[in-house]
N, C-alpha and C positions, 0 to 999 in steps of 0.2 A: 588514165587515172582521172578522177574527178576532183575538182577544187572545192574547198569548204564553202558551201553556198551561203551560209549565214554571215560570212565575213565580207560579202560584197558591199553591204550597206556602210561599212566602215570607210570605204575608199572615197571620201570627199574631203576637201581641204577645210581645215579649221579657219575661223576668222583670223586675220592678221593680228599679231601682237608684237610686243617689243622684241621677241626672240625670232621673228620671222626672217627667213633668209631668201635668197634668190630662188626662183622656181627650180633651177638646176640642182639645188641642194636638198630638194624634197624627194623622199623615197616613197614609193607606193608599195602596197602589200604584195602585189603580184611580182614586182621586181625583187623584193626581199625573198620570197619563196623560190623564185627561179634561181636566184644566186645561191641560195642555200643548197639546192639540189645539184648545182653544177660546180660550186666552188668550196663547199664545206670540206676542210681537211679531214675531218672524221669520216665523212661519207666516202671521200676518195680513197681512204685507207681500206674501206670495206671491200673495194674491188679486188684487192689482192687475195681475199679469202677464196674466191672462186678460182683464181689461178692456182692456189695451193691445192684446192680440191681436184682440179683437172690433172695436176701432177700426180696426185694420189691414185686417180683412176688409171693413168698411164702406167704407173708402177705396178698396180695390181694386175694389169693385163699382160705383163711381160712373161713370156714362157720360161719355165725352169730350164736352166742350162744343162746339157749332157755333162756327165762326169767322166774324165779320163783317169784310169788308174793303172799302176804298174805293180806287179807282185812277183817277187823272186823267192824260190824255194830250193832247198838241198844244196847249199853252198857253205864254204868255210867250215865244213865238217871233217869227218875222218873216212878212211877207206875210199870207196867209190865217190864219196861226196867231198873229197879233199879239194880245197880251194873252190874252183868253179867248174870242175869237170862234170859234176852231176847236177848242175844248176838247171832249174826249169823257170822260165820267165814268162809271165802272162801279161799281155797288153789288152786292156778291155775298155769299152765305152758303155756307160749305163744311162738309162733314162727313167724318169719318174712318170708314171701314168697317174694323173691326179684325179681322174674319174669325176670331172666337173667341178672340183673345188675352186680352181682358178676363176672360172666364169662366175661362180657364186660370189666370190670375193669382189669381182668387178661390179656385179649387180648390187651388192650391199653398199659398197662405197659410192656407187652412182646414186643410190637412193638417198644418200645423205646430201646430195646436191640440192634437192628440193627443200630440205630443212635449212640449209645455208641460205638459199635464195629467199626463203620466207623470212629468215632472220634479218637479212639485208633489207628487205621491204619494210619490215617493222622498224628498223633503225632509220630508214629514210622517212617514214611516216612520223616517227617520233621527233626527228630533227626539224621537219617542216612545221609540225604542230608546235614545237618549242619556239620556232621563229614567229609563228602567229601570236603566241603568248607574249613574247618579248616586244613584238610590234604593238600589241594591245597595251602593254605597260607604258610604252612611250606615249601612246595616244592618251592614256589616262593622265599622265603627268602633264602633258601639254594642256589638257582641259583644266586640270587643277591650277595650272599657272594662270590661265585666263580668269578663273574664279579668284585667285589670289590678287591679281591686278584689279579686279572689281572691288575687292576688300580694301586695297590701298586707296582706290579712288574715293570710296565712301569715307574712309578715315580722313583723307585730305579735305573733303568737303566739310567734315565736322570741324577740323582744325580751323579752316577759313572762317566758318560761321562763328565759332567760339572766340577767335581772335577779335572779330568785330564786336561781339557782345562784351568782351572783357575791356576793350578800349573805350566802349561807351559806358562802362561801369555798371552793367546790368547782369554781369556774370562774374563769379569769383575766379581768381587765377588758378585755383586748384583744378577747375574743370579743364582749362587749357593744358595743364600739366598731364592730366589723365588722357586727354585726346592725343597729345604728342606721344605719350608712352604707347598708346594703342596703335598709333601709326607706325612707330618703330617696331613693335611686335609683328605687325602684318608684313612689314618689309622683310623681317627675318624669315617669316613663313615663305615668302616669295623666293628668297635666296636659298632656303633649304630645298625647295622644289627644283630650282635651277640646277643644283648639284645632283640631285636624284635623277633629273632628266638627262643630264650629260652622261651619268653612269649607265642609264638605261640605253642610250644611243650606243655606247661602247659594247654593252652586252648584246644588243641586236646585231651590230656589225661583226662581232666575233662569230656569229652563226654562219657567216659566209666568208670567214677568213680575214676580215679586216682588223688590223691592230688598232688603227685610228679610223673612226667612221668617216666615210666620204660624204655623208649627208648631215644636215643640221635640223631636220624636221621630218616627221612622218605625216602622210596624208590620211584624212578620215574624219568622221564626225561620230563621236561616241553616243550622241543622243539620237542618231538616226536608227529607229527601231526596226529590227529585221522581222520578216515573216517566220513563223515557227510552226513546224509540222506537229501533228498530234502524236501521242505516245505510241500508238499502234504502228504508225509509219516508221518511226524511229526504231521500234523493236524489230520490225521486219528486216532492218539492215544489219542486225547483230551478226548474221551469218557471214558478213564480209570482214568481221574482225580478224586480223591476221594472227591473233593469239589462238583462235580456233583452227585456222589454216595450218598453223605449225603442228598442231596435234595430228592432223591428217597426214602431214608430211612425215611426222615421227612414226605414225602407224605404218606407213609404207616402208620406212626404214626398218622397223621391227620385223615386219614380214620378210623382208629381204635377209635380215640377220638370221631369222629362223631357217630359211632355206639354206643359208650358208652353214649353219651348225648341223643341219641334216646331211649336207654334202660331206662335211668333215667326218661324220659318223661312218661314211664309206671310206675306209682307210686306203692310203696310197699303195699301189703296186709298183714294183721295180723290175725292169728287164735289163739285161746286159749281154754284150757280145764282144768277142775279141780273138786274139791269136796267142797260142802258147808255143814258146821255143824250148825244145828239149835238147840240151847240150850233149848229153851222153850218147844219143843216137843221131845227133845232128838232124833232127826232124822238127817240123812245124805242125801244129794242129789248131783247128778252130775250137773255141769254147763258147758257151752260151749259158745264161742263167736267168732264173725267174724267182721272185720272192713276193710273198703276200702275207698279211697278218692272218693268224688263225684264231678261232674262237668267235663268239657272238659279236655282231656288229652294233654294239651299244656302248662303246667306250666314251661317247660324247653325250650321253643321255642327260647329264646334269646341265650342260649348256643349252641343250634343246628345251628342257623344261623351263629354264630361266627365260629363254627367248619367248616361249609361249606365255609365260606369266607377264612379261613386258607388254605383250599385245593387249592382254586383258586389263592391265594397269592403265595403259594409255587410254583405253576406251572409257574407263571410269573417270580419269583425270579430265578428259574432254567434256564429259557430262557435268562434272563439278564446275568447270570453267564456264560452261553455258549458263548454269544457274547463277553463278557469281556475277557474270556480265549483265544478266537480265535484272538482278536485284540492284546492281550499281547504276544501271541506266534509269531505273525507276526513281532512285534517290536523287540522281542528277536532274531528272526531269521535274521533280517536285521543287528542287532548289531553283530551277529555271523559272517555273511558273510563279514562285514567290517573288523572284527578282522582277519579273514583268509586272506583277501586282504592285509591288512597292514603287516601281518607277512611275506607273500610271497615277498612283495616289499622290506621290510627291509632286509630279509635274502638273497635274490637273486640279488638285485640291489644296494641298498643303502649301506649296511654294507661292501660289497667287495670294493666299491669305497672309503669309509673312511679308510679301511685297506690299500689300495694302497696309499692314500694320506698321511697316517702316515709314511709308509715306505719311501716314496720319501722325505717327510719333514725331517725325521731323517737323511737320507743320505745328504740332502742339508745342514742341520745344522752341520754335521760332516765336511763338506767341507767349512764351514764358509759362506754359502750363505744366510742362514736364522738365525733368532734370536731364543732364547729359547722360547719366547712368542709364536712364530708361531708353534714351536714343541709342546709346551704344549697345544695350541689350537687344534692341530690335534689329540692329545691324548684324550682331553676332548670330542671332537666330536665323536670319535670312541666309547668311554665308554658310552656316552649319547645314541648313537644309539643301543648299546648292551642292555642297560636298556629299551629302547623303544621296542626292540624285545622281551625281557623277559615279559614286561607288556602286549604286544599284544598276546603272547602265553598264558599267564595267562587268558586273557579275553576270549580266545577261550574255554578253559576248564570251566571257570566260567559260561559263557553263556550256555554251554552244560549241566552243572549241573542244572541250573535254568530251562532250557527247559525240561530236563528229569523229574524234579519235577513238572513242569506245566502239562506235558502230563500224569502224574500219573503213570509213570513206577516205580513199587515198587523195592526197593533196597535190594539185598540179595547177600551175598558172596558165596552162595551154588554153583552157576554156574561159579564162578570165577576160572580161571586157573592161578596160580602164574607163 
């Protein structure tokens, strides 16, 4: 299986901040994915589905057992049949000739193995994609925490400057009150992110069975932009989508079911052989029997017609799924392109302008030309734009995860290079 190629760019350490821990407490994406595949309780439980299926195949292949029967006639009557004097006792063994039904049952149940295997592969891919999403959520919150710390630093600089101006009598005390209130609000924002990040760590750890996460930070840089394939390349991968593969597996199962129903239309024959004891003459005799249904061999025609209809229905469902996947891929690709455009505009054009505006506004405030409200507004604009950039960068990776999942690229850390 292949690893999600677009997530490689995430695996670089964020700059250290107040929440940074020792390197041993940092988890990388490849580690999270590997542990999900090997340690997820939900995925481990799926392994028992194949064991159940193997048991069903074993049961379907068991030969029908011969039947032993005893039949007594002409006893406890009157005359020559008084008590047991005229009794005739027959001991016989009978066999069912299934005419291929048993093998057809084995084939039909065996065909379901590919459906179950595909369902397990889908579950594994879903679980690892969910791990990637939760990992990305942790990275998003870590980056927002860095931005929140920057907001606190700017607020502290403002408080320091205003305290000096108030003490010199060139600024009203109300400005200092507003600056302290703004600092307190930004500290609350930081605290909120701390709680959200801790919850995100727990959700990520739960993907590989950890009740309490063994890590305190994820590695990666959300601003490191990945290379993006064109739409036609992504579209060519849609055939790998396991949801389409399951239709192929279901079609094979439907065909095996049709053969089974056709075999059941050939009704069973029964043969028997045994010994008869005749008490009246003190003799023994061999007996044999044969039975078969009579009439036209179409007693199972309703089930045969249903099996044929299932084949046609699955073909149409597969075609509908292909159309849906292609349309969904196009929508996701457009969202991805928009996120790329927004990120480029924010980082290359808008954010530098807000940074320049903040620097000039701060200089003007120190010269007494602007009020604190204008300075605070410039800070707020810059911080909001930084958060917009973080959100747009997150959307790029989130859309790429969804596209990789949609195009059926199986996720594995085996080819990942730390």
